C-alpha positions as CSV (number, residue, x, y, z in Angstrom):
1,X,-124.1,131.5,7.4
2,X,-120.5,132.7,7.8
3,X,-118.9,135.3,10.0
4,X,-116.7,137.4,7.8
5,X,-114.1,140.0,8.7
6,X,-113.7,142.7,5.9
7,X,-111.0,145.3,6.0
8,X,-110.9,147.1,2.7
9,X,-113.4,148.1,-0.1
10,X,-116.1,145.8,1.3
11,X,-116.4,148.0,4.5
12,X,-119.3,150.4,4.8
13,X,-118.5,153.4,2.6
14,X,-116.1,151.3,0.4
15,X,-116.4,150.9,-3.3
16,X,-117.4,147.3,-3.1
17,X,-119.7,147.5,-0.1
18,X,-122.7,146.9,-2.3
19,X,-121.7,143.2,-2.5
20,X,-122.8,143.0,1.2
21,X,-126.3,144.2,0.4
22,X,-128.9,142.2,2.4
23,X,-126.2,140.8,4.8
24,X,-126.0,141.5,8.6
25,X,-123.5,144.0,10.0
26,X,-122.2,142.8,13.4
27,X,-119.8,145.6,14.3
28,X,-116.3,146.8,14.2
29,X,-113.4,144.4,14.8
30,X,-109.7,144.0,14.8
31,X,-107.6,140.9,14.1
32,X,-105.1,139.6,16.7
33,X,-101.6,141.0,16.0
34,X,-99.7,139.4,13.2
35,X,-101.3,141.0,10.1
36,X,-100.7,144.1,8.1
37,X,-102.2,145.8,5.0
38,X,-100.4,146.6,1.8
39,X,-101.7,149.0,-0.9
40,X,-102.5,147.3,-4.1
41,X,-103.7,150.5,-5.7
42,X,-107.4,150.8,-5.4
43,X,-107.7,148.1,-2.7
44,X,-105.7,146.6,0.1
45,X,-104.2,143.2,0.6
46,X,-103.8,141.7,4.1
47,X,-100.8,139.5,4.7
48,X,-99.3,137.7,7.7
49,X,-96.7,139.8,9.5
50,X,-95.2,137.9,12.4
51,X,-93.6,141.1,13.9
52,X,-96.9,143.1,13.8
53,X,-98.2,144.2,17.2
54,X,-101.5,145.9,16.1
55,X,-103.5,143.7,13.9
56,X,-105.9,145.0,11.2
57,X,-109.1,147.0,11.8
58,X,-112.3,146.1,9.9
59,X,-115.9,145.1,10.2
60,X,-117.6,141.8,11.0
61,X,-120.5,140.6,8.9
62,X,-122.8,137.6,8.8
63,X,-123.1,136.5,5.2
64,X,-125.1,133.8,3.5
65,X,-123.7,131.1,1.2
66,X,-124.7,132.9,-2.0
67,X,-123.0,136.1,-0.9
68,X,-119.9,134.2,0.2
69,X,-119.6,132.5,-3.2
70,X,-119.9,135.9,-4.9
71,X,-117.3,137.4,-2.6
72,X,-115.0,134.5,-3.3
73,X,-115.3,135.3,-7.1
74,X,-114.7,139.0,-6.4
75,X,-111.6,138.3,-4.3
76,X,-110.1,136.0,-7.0
77,X,-109.9,132.8,-5.1
78,X,-110.0,130.7,-8.3
79,X,-107.1,132.8,-9.7
80,X,-105.0,132.5,-6.5
81,X,-105.1,136.2,-5.7
82,X,-106.5,135.7,-2.2
83,X,-107.4,132.8,0.0
84,X,-110.2,132.7,2.6
85,X,-108.9,131.7,6.0
86,X,-109.9,131.8,9.7
87,X,-108.4,134.5,11.8
88,X,-108.5,135.2,15.5
89,X,-110.0,138.5,16.6
90,X,-108.8,140.8,19.4
91,X,-111.1,141.8,22.3
92,X,-113.5,143.6,22.4
93,X,-114.4,142.3,18.9
94,X,-118.0,140.9,19.0
95,X,-116.6,137.4,18.0
96,X,-113.4,135.5,18.8
97,X,-112.8,134.5,15.1
98,X,-114.0,135.0,11.6
99,X,-113.1,134.2,8.0
100,X,-111.3,136.7,5.9
101,X,-109.3,137.1,2.7
102,X,-105.5,137.0,2.8
103,X,-103.5,138.3,-0.2
104,X,-101.3,135.5,-1.7
105,X,-99.1,137.3,-4.3
106,X,-95.6,138.6,-3.3
107,X,-95.8,142.0,-1.6
108,X,-92.2,143.0,-1.7
109,X,-91.9,146.5,-3.1
110,X,-95.5,147.3,-2.3
111,X,-96.4,150.1,0.1
112,X,-97.3,149.0,3.6
113,X,-100.3,151.0,4.9
114,X,-100.5,149.6,8.5
115,X,-103.7,148.5,10.2
116,X,-106.5,150.5,8.5
117,X,-107.7,151.0,4.9
118,X,-109.5,154.4,4.7
119,X,-113.0,154.4,3.1
120,X,-115.4,157.1,2.2
């Protein structure tokens, strides 16, 4: 079982939320400062941003190994689109850290959207 921080289309109400069917929702969470979201069109990419003071909002989930493998395929880990990494979470998040997906491609010229990807 893995604790996973999701911040985009996997959140409740998001277009890819169905990939979390049967997994356990823990609650809302926020990363420690140092991350920001960029719009990649229909979904966001979270990248490291050393000057950020807010962090990124999202949700924590407990996912099983089969779900995690499917999410790794969805997020394009084999293609180098994202990487799965550990991130620290800000209080009062229900956990101190979780795994999440960071966007790996250059983001210069993309629109920064701040700390929250809207769903629903």
